C-alpha positions in Angstrom: 4.7 10.4 -2.5 6.5 13.6 -1.7 8.9 15.6 -3.9 12.1 14.4 -2.1 11.1 10.7 -2.6 10.4 11.4 -6.3 13.8 13.0 -6.7 15.4 10.1 -4.9 13.7 7.6 -7.2 14.7 9.5 -10.4 18.3 10.2 -9.3 19.0 6.5 -8.7 21.1 4.8 -11.4 18.9 2.6 -13.7 20.4 -0.6 -12.3 19.7 0.5 -8.7 16.2 1.5 -9.5 15.6 -1.7 -11.4 16.9 -3.8 -8.5 14.8 -1.9 -6.0 11.7 -2.3 -8.0 12.1 -6.1 -8.3 13.0 -6.4 -4.6 10.0 -4.4 -3.6 7.7 -6.3 -5.8 8.9 -9.6 -4.5 8.9 -8.5 -0.8 5.2 -7.4 -1.2 4.4 -10.7 -2.8 3.1 -9.2 -6.1 3.3 -11.1 -9.3 4.1 -9.1 -12.4 0.5 -9.3 -13.6 -0.9 -8.1 -10.2 1.5 -5.1 -10.2 0.5 -4.4 -13.8 -3.2 -4.3 -12.8 -2.4 -2.1 -9.7 -0.4 0.4 -11.8 -2.3 0.4 -15.1 0.9 -0.6 -16.9 1.5 -3.6 -19.0 3.4 -6.7 -17.8 6.0 -5.9 -20.4 6.5 -2.3 -19.0 6.8 -3.7 -15.5 9.5 -6.2 -16.7 11.4 -3.6 -18.6 11.4 -1.3 -15.6 12.6 -4.1 -13.4 15.4 -4.9 -15.9 16.5 -1.2 -16.0 15.6 -1.0 -19.7 12.7 1.5 -19.3 13.2 4.6 -17.2 10.1 6.7 -17.8 9.8 8.7 -14.6 6.0 8.5 -14.6 6.0 4.7 -14.9 8.7 4.4 -12.1 6.6 6.6 -9.8 3.5 4.6 -10.5 5.3 1.3 -9.7 6.9 2.7 -6.6 3.6 4.2 -5.4 1.8 0.8 -5.8 4.6 -0.9 -3.9 4.7 1.6 -1.0 
């Protein structure tokens, strides 16, 4: 992932980021548990990110990278 995509991810509003994470996961056919395994995050962290209630940049990058 290059710097411009990281900036784009982090500059999105939380709701936009959350919506894009959920849409990307569903379009790739990943379950929450599969994405958790791929990212090293917990299922709760994935769900919180998808709901826009967790905006840790490193976590968002890891999720976006796994879904790329």
